[in-house]
C-alpha positions, -999 to 999 in steps of 0.1 A, spaced: -123 345 -29 -134 313 -44 -98 310 -65 -79 316 -29 -100 285 -15 -93 264 -48 -57 273 -45 -54 263 -9 -71 232 -18 -46 224 -44 -17 231 -24 -31 209 5 -35 182 -20 -1 185 -31 15 183 2 -3 152 10 9 135 -20 44 143 -11 39 124 21 21 97 4 52 90 -15 75 89 16 85 54 26 77 47 62 93 24 87 80 -13 80 72 -9 44 97 -35 36 82 -59 61 48 -54 47 60 -61 11 75 -91 19 42 -105 36 29 -109 0 32 -141 -20 54 -135 -51 32 -158 -71 -3 -146 -68 1 -113 -46 -22 -121 -19 -11 -112 17 1 -144 37 -11 -148 71 12 -170 92 44 -184 83 29 -211 62 31 -213 22 3 -195 2 -30 -211 -7 -19 -209 -44 12 -229 -36 -5 -257 -13 -30 -266 -39 -68 -268 -34 -86 -292 -13 -121 -307 -24 
């Protein structure tokens, strides 16, 4: 009985892993929202903080 539960759990995890690798619509847009230099997400249309320079 425990073996069946373990096997079903492993199969369910495998199915979830397959769905996790799929590319969903909008993933390209999300990837382009990151700064190519530092990898942070950019908010708005302006340049990233790493490219503006810091204010004191």
